[in-house]
DOZA-185967 format. One record per atom (N, C-alpha, C): x, y, z; chain; atom name; residue in one letter. Coordinates in Angstrom, 1 decimal, padded with zeros to 4 digits. Example, Ala and Ser with C-alpha at 12.3 -4.5 7.8 and 13.67 -1.06 7.14 Angstrom:
<pt <013.2; -005.7; 007.8>; A; N; A>
<pt <012.3; -004.5; 007.8>; A; CA; A>
<pt <013.2; -003.3; 007.8>; A; C; A>
<pt <012.8; -002.2; 007.1>; A; N; S>
<pt <013.7; -001.1; 007.1>; A; CA; S>
<pt <012.9; 000.0; 007.9>; A; C; S>
//
This chain:
<pt <113.3; -074.3; 035.6>; A; N; M>
<pt <112.3; -073.8; 034.9>; A; CA; M>
<pt <112.5; -074.4; 033.4>; A; C; M>
<pt <111.4; -074.8; 032.8>; A; N; T>
<pt <111.7; -075.4; 031.4>; A; CA; T>
<pt <111.6; -074.3; 030.3>; A; C; T>
<pt <111.4; -073.2; 030.6>; A; N; G>
<pt <111.2; -072.1; 029.6>; A; CA; G>
<pt <109.8; -071.9; 029.0>; A; C; G>
<pt <108.9; -072.8; 029.3>; A; N; D>
<pt <107.5; -072.8; 028.9>; A; CA; D>
<pt <106.7; -071.7; 029.6>; A; C; D>
<pt <106.5; -070.5; 028.9>; A; N; R>
<pt <105.9; -069.4; 029.6>; A; CA; R>
<pt <104.5; -069.6; 029.9>; A; C; R>
<pt <103.8; -070.6; 029.2>; A; N; S>
<pt <102.4; -070.7; 029.4>; A; CA; S>
<pt <102.2; -071.4; 030.8>; A; C; S>
<pt <103.1; -071.9; 031.5>; A; N; L>
<pt <102.9; -072.6; 032.8>; A; CA; L>
<pt <103.5; -071.7; 033.9>; A; C; L>
<pt <104.1; -070.6; 033.6>; A; N; D>
<pt <104.5; -069.8; 034.8>; A; CA; D>
<pt <103.4; -068.8; 035.3>; A; C; D>
<pt <103.8; -068.3; 036.4>; A; N; F>
<pt <102.9; -067.1; 037.0>; A; CA; F>
<pt <103.7; -065.9; 037.2>; A; C; F>
<pt <104.5; -065.5; 036.3>; A; N; A>
<pt <105.3; -064.3; 036.3>; A; CA; A>
<pt <104.5; -063.0; 036.6>; A; C; A>
<pt <105.3; -062.0; 037.1>; A; N; R>
<pt <104.4; -060.8; 037.4>; A; CA; R>
<pt <103.6; -060.1; 036.2>; A; C; R>
<pt <104.2; -060.4; 035.0>; A; N; D>
<pt <103.5; -059.9; 033.9>; A; CA; D>
<pt <102.2; -060.6; 033.6>; A; C; D>
<pt <101.9; -061.8; 034.2>; A; N; R>
<pt <100.7; -062.6; 034.1>; A; CA; R>
<pt <099.7; -062.1; 035.3>; A; C; R>
<pt <100.1; -061.2; 036.1>; A; N; R>
<pt <099.2; -061.0; 037.2>; A; CA; R>
<pt <098.6; -059.6; 037.1>; A; C; R>
<pt <097.5; -059.4; 037.7>; A; N; I>
<pt <096.9; -058.0; 037.7>; A; CA; I>
<pt <097.2; -057.6; 039.2>; A; C; I>
<pt <098.0; -056.5; 039.3>; A; N; V>
<pt <098.5; -056.1; 040.7>; A; CA; V>
<pt <098.1; -054.7; 041.0>; A; C; V>
<pt <097.9; -053.8; 040.1>; A; N; K>
<pt <097.6; -052.5; 040.4>; A; CA; K>
<pt <096.1; -052.2; 040.7>; A; C; K>
<pt <095.9; -051.4; 041.5>; A; N; T>
<pt <094.6; -051.0; 041.9>; A; CA; T>
<pt <093.8; -050.5; 040.8>; A; C; T>
<pt <094.3; -049.7; 039.9>; A; N; D>
<pt <093.5; -049.2; 038.7>; A; CA; D>
<pt <093.3; -050.3; 037.7>; A; C; D>
<pt <094.1; -051.3; 037.6>; A; N; E>
<pt <093.9; -052.4; 036.8>; A; CA; E>
<pt <092.7; -053.3; 037.2>; A; C; E>
<pt <092.7; -053.5; 038.6>; A; N; F>
<pt <091.5; -054.1; 039.2>; A; CA; F>
<pt <090.2; -053.4; 038.9>; A; C; F>
<pt <090.4; -052.1; 039.1>; A; N; S>
<pt <089.2; -051.2; 039.0>; A; CA; S>
<pt <088.6; -051.3; 037.6>; A; C; S>
<pt <089.4; -051.3; 036.6>; A; N; S>
<pt <089.1; -051.3; 035.1>; A; CA; S>
<pt <088.3; -052.5; 034.9>; A; C; S>
<pt <088.7; -053.6; 035.4>; A; N; V>
<pt <088.1; -054.8; 035.1>; A; CA; V>
<pt <086.8; -055.0; 036.0>; A; C; V>
<pt <086.7; -054.5; 037.2>; A; N; F>
<pt <085.6; -054.5; 038.0>; A; CA; F>
<pt <084.4; -053.6; 037.5>; A; C; F>
<pt <084.8; -052.6; 036.8>; A; N; R>
<pt <083.7; -051.8; 036.3>; A; CA; R>
<pt <082.8; -052.4; 035.1>; A; C; R>
<pt <083.3; -053.6; 034.6>; A; N; L>
<pt <082.6; -054.2; 033.6>; A; CA; L>
<pt <081.6; -055.2; 034.4>; A; C; L>
<pt <080.6; -055.7; 033.7>; A; N; R>
<pt <079.7; -056.6; 034.3>; A; CA; R>
<pt <080.3; -058.0; 034.5>; A; C; R>
<pt <079.9; -058.8; 035.4>; A; N; P>
<pt <080.4; -060.2; 035.5>; A; CA; P>
<pt <080.1; -061.0; 034.5>; A; C; P>
<pt <081.0; -061.9; 034.0>; A; N; V>
<pt <080.9; -062.7; 032.9>; A; CA; V>
<pt <080.3; -064.0; 033.2>; A; C; V>
<pt <080.7; -064.5; 034.3>; A; N; Y>
<pt <080.2; -065.9; 034.6>; A; CA; Y>
<pt <080.2; -066.0; 036.1>; A; C; Y>
<pt <079.2; -066.8; 036.6>; A; N; R>
<pt <079.0; -067.0; 038.1>; A; CA; R>
<pt <078.9; -068.5; 038.4>; A; C; R>
<pt <079.5; -068.9; 039.5>; A; N; T>
<pt <079.1; -070.3; 040.0>; A; CA; T>
<pt <078.7; -070.1; 041.3>; A; C; T>
<pt <078.6; -071.2; 042.0>; A; N; A>
<pt <078.0; -071.0; 043.5>; A; CA; A>
<pt <078.8; -070.2; 044.4>; A; C; A>
<pt <080.1; -070.2; 044.3>; A; N; H>
<pt <081.0; -069.4; 045.2>; A; CA; H>
<pt <081.8; -068.2; 044.6>; A; C; H>
<pt <081.8; -068.2; 043.1>; A; N; F>
<pt <082.7; -067.4; 042.4>; A; CA; F>
<pt <082.1; -066.5; 041.4>; A; C; F>
<pt <082.7; -065.3; 041.2>; A; N; V>
<pt <082.3; -064.5; 040.1>; A; CA; V>
<pt <083.5; -064.1; 039.2>; A; C; V>
<pt <083.3; -064.3; 037.8>; A; N; L>
<pt <084.4; -063.9; 037.0>; A; CA; L>
<pt <084.2; -062.6; 036.3>; A; C; L>
<pt <085.2; -061.8; 036.3>; A; N; Y>
<pt <085.1; -060.6; 035.5>; A; CA; Y>
<pt <086.2; -060.7; 034.5>; A; C; Y>
<pt <085.9; -060.2; 033.2>; A; N; T>
<pt <086.9; -060.2; 032.2>; A; CA; T>
<pt <086.9; -058.9; 031.4>; A; C; T>
<pt <088.1; -058.7; 031.0>; A; N; R>
<pt <088.1; -057.5; 030.0>; A; CA; R>
<pt <089.2; -057.8; 028.9>; A; C; R>
<pt <088.9; -057.6; 027.6>; A; N; Q>
<pt <089.7; -057.7; 026.4>; A; CA; Q>
<pt <090.9; -056.9; 026.6>; A; C; Q>
<pt <092.2; -057.5; 026.3>; A; N; T>
<pt <093.3; -056.7; 026.3>; A; CA; T>
<pt <094.2; -056.8; 025.0>; A; C; T>
<pt <095.1; -056.0; 024.8>; A; N; D>
<pt <096.1; -056.3; 023.6>; A; CA; D>
<pt <097.4; -057.0; 023.9>; A; C; D>
<pt <097.5; -057.5; 025.2>; A; N; L>
<pt <098.7; -058.3; 025.5>; A; CA; L>
<pt <098.6; -059.6; 024.8>; A; C; L>
<pt <099.7; -060.3; 024.7>; A; N; P>
<pt <099.8; -061.7; 024.0>; A; CA; P>
<pt <099.4; -062.7; 025.0>; A; C; P>
<pt <099.0; -062.4; 026.1>; A; N; H>
<pt <098.6; -063.4; 027.2>; A; CA; H>
<pt <097.5; -062.9; 028.0>; A; C; H>
<pt <096.9; -063.9; 028.8>; A; N; A>
<pt <096.0; -063.6; 029.8>; A; CA; A>
<pt <096.6; -063.1; 031.1>; A; C; A>
<pt <095.9; -062.3; 031.9>; A; N; R>
<pt <096.3; -062.0; 033.2>; A; CA; R>
<pt <095.3; -062.3; 034.3>; A; C; R>
<pt <095.7; -062.6; 035.4>; A; N; L>
<pt <094.9; -063.0; 036.4>; A; CA; L>
<pt <094.9; -062.1; 037.7>; A; C; L>
<pt <093.8; -061.9; 038.3>; A; N; G>
<pt <093.6; -061.3; 039.7>; A; CA; G>
<pt <092.8; -062.2; 040.5>; A; C; G>
<pt <093.1; -062.5; 041.8>; A; N; V>
<pt <092.1; -063.2; 042.7>; A; CA; V>
<pt <091.8; -062.3; 043.9>; A; C; V>
<pt <090.6; -062.4; 044.2>; A; N; V>
<pt <090.1; -061.6; 045.3>; A; CA; V>
<pt <089.3; -062.5; 046.2>; A; C; V>
<pt <089.9; -062.9; 047.5>; A; N; A>
<pt <089.3; -063.6; 048.5>; A; CA; A>
<pt <089.1; -062.9; 049.7>; A; C; A>
<pt <087.9; -062.4; 050.0>; A; N; A>
<pt <087.7; -061.5; 051.1>; A; CA; A>
<pt <087.6; -062.4; 052.5>; A; C; A>
<pt <088.2; -061.8; 053.4>; A; N; K>
<pt <088.3; -062.2; 054.8>; A; CA; K>
<pt <086.9; -062.6; 055.4>; A; C; K>
<pt <085.9; -061.8; 055.1>; A; N; R>
<pt <084.6; -062.1; 055.6>; A; CA; R>
<pt <084.0; -063.4; 054.9>; A; C; R>
<pt <084.4; -063.7; 053.8>; A; N; L>
<pt <083.8; -064.9; 053.2>; A; CA; L>
<pt <084.8; -066.2; 053.4>; A; C; L>
<pt <085.9; -066.0; 053.7>; A; N; A>
<pt <086.9; -067.0; 054.0>; A; CA; A>
<pt <087.7; -066.5; 055.1>; A; C; A>
<pt <087.2; -066.8; 056.4>; A; N; P>
<pt <087.7; -066.2; 057.6>; A; CA; P>
<pt <089.2; -066.6; 057.9>; A; C; P>
<pt <089.6; -067.8; 057.5>; A; N; R>
<pt <090.9; -068.3; 057.9>; A; CA; R>
<pt <091.8; -068.1; 056.6>; A; C; R>
<pt <093.0; -067.8; 057.0>; A; N; A>
<pt <094.1; -067.4; 055.9>; A; CA; A>
<pt <094.4; -068.8; 055.1>; A; C; A>
<pt <094.4; -069.7; 055.8>; A; N; V>
<pt <094.7; -071.2; 055.1>; A; CA; V>
<pt <093.6; -071.4; 054.0>; A; C; V>
<pt <092.4; -071.0; 054.3>; A; N; T>
<pt <091.3; -071.2; 053.2>; A; CA; T>
<pt <091.5; -070.2; 052.0>; A; C; T>
<pt <091.8; -069.0; 052.4>; A; N; R>
<pt <092.0; -068.1; 051.4>; A; CA; R>
<pt <093.3; -068.2; 050.4>; A; C; R>
<pt <094.3; -068.8; 051.1>; A; N; N>
<pt <095.5; -069.2; 050.4>; A; CA; N>
<pt <095.3; -070.4; 049.4>; A; C; N>
<pt <094.5; -071.3; 050.0>; A; N; T>
<pt <094.0; -072.5; 049.2>; A; CA; T>
<pt <093.3; -072.0; 048.0>; A; C; T>
<pt <092.3; -071.1; 048.1>; A; N; I>
<pt <091.6; -070.6; 047.0>; A; CA; I>
<pt <092.4; -070.0; 045.9>; A; C; I>
<pt <093.3; -069.2; 046.4>; A; N; K>
<pt <094.2; -068.6; 045.5>; A; CA; K>
<pt <095.2; -069.5; 044.7>; A; C; K>
<pt <095.7; -070.5; 045.5>; A; N; R>
<pt <096.6; -071.5; 044.9>; A; CA; R>
<pt <095.9; -072.4; 043.9>; A; C; R>
<pt <094.7; -072.8; 044.2>; A; N; V>
<pt <094.0; -073.6; 043.2>; A; CA; V>
<pt <093.5; -072.7; 041.9>; A; C; V>
<pt <093.2; -071.4; 042.2>; A; N; T>
<pt <092.9; -070.7; 041.1>; A; CA; T>
<pt <094.0; -070.4; 040.1>; A; C; T>
<pt <095.2; -070.2; 040.8>; A; N; R>
<pt <096.5; -069.9; 039.9>; A; CA; R>
<pt <096.9; -071.1; 039.1>; A; C; R>
<pt <096.8; -072.3; 039.8>; A; N; E>
<pt <097.2; -073.5; 039.1>; A; CA; E>
<pt <096.3; -073.8; 037.9>; A; C; E>
<pt <095.0; -073.6; 038.1>; A; N; L>
<pt <094.0; -073.8; 036.9>; A; CA; L>
<pt <094.2; -072.7; 035.8>; A; C; L>
<pt <094.6; -071.5; 036.3>; A; N; F>
<pt <094.9; -070.4; 035.3>; A; CA; F>
<pt <096.0; -070.9; 034.4>; A; C; F>
<pt <097.1; -071.4; 035.1>; A; N; R>
<pt <098.3; -071.7; 034.3>; A; CA; R>
<pt <098.0; -072.8; 033.4>; A; C; R>
<pt <097.1; -073.7; 033.6>; A; N; Q>
<pt <096.7; -074.8; 032.9>; A; CA; Q>
<pt <095.8; -074.7; 031.8>; A; C; Q>
<pt <095.1; -073.5; 031.8>; A; N; T>
<pt <094.0; -073.3; 030.8>; A; CA; T>
<pt <094.5; -072.3; 029.8>; A; C; T>
<pt <094.2; -072.7; 028.5>; A; N; A>
<pt <094.6; -071.7; 027.5>; A; CA; A>
<pt <093.5; -070.7; 027.4>; A; C; A>
<pt <093.8; -069.4; 027.8>; A; N; L>
<pt <092.9; -068.4; 027.7>; A; CA; L>
<pt <093.2; -067.3; 026.6>; A; C; L>
<pt <092.2; -066.7; 026.1>; A; N; P>
<pt <092.5; -065.6; 025.1>; A; CA; P>
<pt <093.2; -064.3; 025.9>; A; C; P>
<pt <093.6; -063.3; 025.1>; A; N; S>
<pt <094.2; -062.2; 025.7>; A; CA; S>
<pt <093.2; -061.4; 026.5>; A; C; S>
<pt <092.9; -061.8; 027.7>; A; N; I>
<pt <092.0; -061.1; 028.6>; A; CA; I>
<pt <092.7; -060.9; 030.0>; A; C; I>
<pt <092.0; -059.9; 030.7>; A; N; D>
<pt <092.5; -059.7; 032.1>; A; CA; D>
<pt <091.2; -060.2; 032.8>; A; C; D>
<pt <091.4; -061.3; 033.7>; A; N; C>
<pt <090.3; -061.9; 034.4>; A; CA; C>
<pt <090.6; -061.8; 035.9>; A; C; C>
<pt <089.5; -061.5; 036.4>; A; N; I>
<pt <089.5; -061.5; 038.0>; A; CA; I>
<pt <088.6; -062.5; 038.5>; A; C; I>
<pt <088.9; -063.4; 039.4>; A; N; V>
<pt <088.2; -064.3; 040.1>; A; CA; V>
<pt <087.9; -063.7; 041.5>; A; C; V>
<pt <086.6; -063.5; 041.8>; A; N; R>
<pt <086.2; -063.0; 043.1>; A; CA; R>
<pt <085.4; -064.1; 043.9>; A; C; R>
<pt <085.7; -064.3; 045.1>; A; N; L>
<pt <085.0; -065.1; 046.0>; A; CA; L>
<pt <083.7; -064.4; 046.3>; A; C; L>
<pt <082.5; -064.9; 046.2>; A; N; S>
<pt <081.3; -064.2; 046.3>; A; CA; S>
<pt <080.3; -064.8; 047.5>; A; C; S>
<pt <080.6; -065.9; 047.8>; A; N; Q>
<pt <079.9; -066.7; 048.9>; A; CA; Q>
<pt <080.9; -067.4; 049.8>; A; C; Q>
<pt <080.6; -067.5; 051.2>; A; N; P>
<pt <081.2; -068.3; 052.0>; A; CA; P>
<pt <081.6; -069.6; 051.6>; A; C; P>
<pt <082.8; -070.1; 051.8>; A; N; V>
<pt <083.1; -071.5; 051.4>; A; CA; V>
<pt <083.1; -072.4; 052.6>; A; C; V>
<pt <083.4; -072.0; 053.8>; A; N; N>
<pt <083.3; -072.8; 054.9>; A; CA; N>
<pt <083.2; -072.0; 056.1>; A; C; N>
<pt <083.1; -072.4; 057.3>; A; N; S>
<pt <083.0; -071.7; 058.6>; A; CA; S>
<pt <084.2; -071.9; 059.5>; A; C; S>
<pt <084.2; -071.1; 060.5>; A; N; K>
<pt <085.2; -071.3; 061.5>; A; CA; K>
<pt <085.1; -072.7; 062.3>; A; C; K>
<pt <084.0; -073.2; 062.3>; A; N; K>
<pt <083.7; -074.4; 063.1>; A; CA; K>
<pt <084.5; -075.6; 062.5>; A; C; K>
<pt <084.5; -075.8; 061.3>; A; N; G>
<pt <085.0; -077.1; 060.7>; A; CA; G>
<pt <086.5; -076.8; 060.4>; A; C; G>
<pt <087.2; -077.7; 059.7>; A; N; P>
<pt <088.6; -077.5; 059.4>; A; CA; P>
<pt <088.7; -076.5; 058.3>; A; C; P>
<pt <089.9; -075.9; 058.3>; A; N; A>
<pt <090.1; -074.7; 057.4>; A; CA; A>
<pt <090.0; -075.1; 055.9>; A; C; A>
<pt <090.7; -076.3; 055.6>; A; N; T>
<pt <090.7; -076.8; 054.3>; A; CA; T>
<pt <090.7; -078.3; 054.3>; A; C; T>
<pt <090.0; -078.9; 053.4>; A; N; T>
<pt <089.8; -080.4; 053.3>; A; CA; T>
<pt <090.0; -080.8; 051.8>; A; C; T>
<pt <090.3; -082.0; 051.6>; A; N; A>
<pt <090.4; -082.6; 050.2>; A; CA; A>
<pt <089.1; -082.3; 049.5>; A; C; A>
<pt <087.9; -082.5; 050.1>; A; N; S>
<pt <086.7; -082.3; 049.4>; A; CA; S>
<pt <086.4; -080.7; 049.1>; A; C; S>
<pt <086.9; -079.8; 049.9>; A; N; L>
<pt <086.9; -078.5; 049.6>; A; CA; L>
<pt <087.6; -078.1; 048.4>; A; C; L>
<pt <088.9; -078.7; 048.3>; A; N; K>
<pt <089.7; -078.5; 047.2>; A; CA; K>
<pt <089.1; -079.0; 045.9>; A; C; K>
<pt <088.5; -080.1; 046.0>; A; N; V>
<pt <087.8; -080.8; 044.8>; A; CA; V>
<pt <086.6; -079.9; 044.3>; A; C; V>
<pt <086.0; -079.3; 045.3>; A; N; A>
<pt <084.8; -078.5; 044.9>; A; CA; A>
<pt <085.3; -077.2; 044.3>; A; C; A>
<pt <086.4; -076.6; 044.9>; A; N; L>
<pt <086.8; -075.4; 044.4>; A; CA; L>
<pt <087.4; -075.6; 043.0>; A; C; L>
<pt <088.2; -076.6; 042.7>; A; N; R>
<pt <088.7; -077.0; 041.5>; A; CA; R>
<pt <087.6; -077.0; 040.4>; A; C; R>
<pt <086.5; -077.7; 040.8>; A; N; E>
<pt <085.4; -078.0; 039.8>; A; CA; E>
<pt <084.8; -076.7; 039.4>; A; C; E>
<pt <084.6; -075.7; 040.4>; A; N; E>
<pt <083.9; -074.5; 040.0>; A; CA; E>
<pt <084.9; -073.6; 039.2>; A; C; E>
<pt <086.0; -073.6; 039.6>; A; N; L>
<pt <087.0; -072.9; 038.9>; A; CA; L>
<pt <087.3; -073.4; 037.6>; A; C; L>
<pt <087.2; -074.6; 037.4>; A; N; T>
<pt <087.4; -075.2; 036.0>; A; CA; T>
<pt <086.2; -074.8; 035.1>; A; C; T>
<pt <085.0; -074.8; 035.6>; A; N; R>
<pt <083.9; -074.2; 034.9>; A; CA; R>
<pt <084.1; -072.8; 034.5>; A; C; R>
<pt <084.6; -072.0; 035.5>; A; N; L>
<pt <084.8; -070.5; 035.1>; A; CA; L>
<pt <085.7; -070.3; 034.0>; A; C; L>
<pt <086.9; -071.0; 034.1>; A; N; F>
<pt <088.0; -070.8; 033.1>; A; CA; F>
<pt <087.6; -071.5; 031.7>; A; C; F>
<pt <086.8; -072.5; 031.8>; A; N; A>
<pt <086.2; -073.2; 030.6>; A; CA; A>
<pt <085.4; -072.4; 029.8>; A; C; A>
<pt <084.5; -071.6; 030.5>; A; N; S>
<pt <083.7; -070.7; 029.8>; A; CA; S>
<pt <084.4; -069.6; 028.9>; A; C; S>
<pt <085.6; -069.2; 029.4>; A; N; Q>
<pt <086.4; -068.3; 028.6>; A; CA; Q>
<pt <087.2; -069.0; 027.5>; A; C; Q>
<pt <087.6; -070.3; 027.7>; A; N; S>
<pt <088.3; -071.1; 026.6>; A; CA; S>
<pt <087.2; -071.2; 025.5>; A; C; S>
<pt <086.0; -071.7; 025.9>; A; N; L>
<pt <085.1; -071.9; 024.9>; A; CA; L>
<pt <084.8; -070.7; 024.1>; A; C; L>
<pt <084.7; -069.5; 024.7>; A; N; Q>
<pt <084.5; -068.1; 024.0>; A; CA; Q>
<pt <085.8; -068.0; 023.1>; A; C; Q>
<pt <086.8; -068.3; 023.5>; A; N; K>
<pt <088.2; -068.1; 022.7>; A; CA; K>
<pt <087.9; -068.9; 021.4>; A; C; K>
<pt <087.6; -070.1; 021.5>; A; N; N>
<pt <087.3; -071.1; 020.4>; A; CA; N>
<pt <086.2; -070.6; 019.3>; A; C; N>
<pt <085.2; -070.0; 020.0>; A; N; V>
<pt <084.1; -069.4; 019.1>; A; CA; V>
<pt <084.5; -068.3; 018.3>; A; C; V>
<pt <085.4; -067.4; 019.0>; A; N; L>
<pt <085.9; -066.2; 018.3>; A; CA; L>
<pt <086.9; -066.6; 017.2>; A; C; L>
<pt <087.7; -067.6; 017.4>; A; N; Q>
<pt <088.7; -068.0; 016.4>; A; CA; Q>
<pt <088.0; -068.5; 015.1>; A; C; Q>
<pt <086.8; -069.0; 015.3>; A; N; H>
<pt <086.2; -069.6; 014.1>; A; CA; H>
<pt <085.2; -068.7; 013.4>; A; C; H>
<pt <085.0; -067.4; 014.0>; A; N; L>
<pt <084.2; -066.5; 013.4>; A; CA; L>
<pt <084.9; -065.8; 012.2>; A; C; L>
<pt <084.3; -065.3; 011.2>; A; N; P>
<pt <084.9; -064.6; 010.2>; A; CA; P>
<pt <085.4; -063.2; 010.6>; A; C; P>
<pt <086.3; -062.8; 010.1>; A; N; E>
<pt <087.1; -061.5; 010.6>; A; CA; E>
<pt <086.1; -060.4; 010.9>; A; C; E>
<pt <085.1; -060.0; 010.1>; A; N; G>
<pt <084.1; -059.0; 010.2>; A; CA; G>
<pt <083.3; -059.1; 011.5>; A; C; G>
<pt <083.1; -060.3; 012.0>; A; N; Q>
<pt <082.0; -060.6; 013.0>; A; CA; Q>
<pt <082.7; -060.6; 014.5>; A; C; Q>
<pt <084.0; -060.6; 014.5>; A; N; K>
<pt <084.6; -060.5; 015.8>; A; CA; K>
<pt <084.5; -059.3; 016.7>; A; C; K>
//
């Protein structure tokens, strides 16, 4: 480990408790893509935290759910986000049981959608940084 805390996914960068998930879910979704919904909540922590929800009924195979979580965590680590709690929730089926559980094209599609989700929050961070102190 290089000591760069921005690229790790330690326990303090995860949303793990049920009440933490619930407090973010109570808020309105911030951004939607074809398969995902992003919920966020401002926090006083010095870093962003992530929670991922991939329901079995929308991704019936464990391999697919694990791929979704892995790609989401990877992009979360690579994206500079403000101090927020964010939950990425799978909202539409990504594949069926008939085809392969995961493919290169599925990974590319997931990466594109999740990049748009996280970019929406990075843009919001840049806008907030350039606002005068009274307007934040």
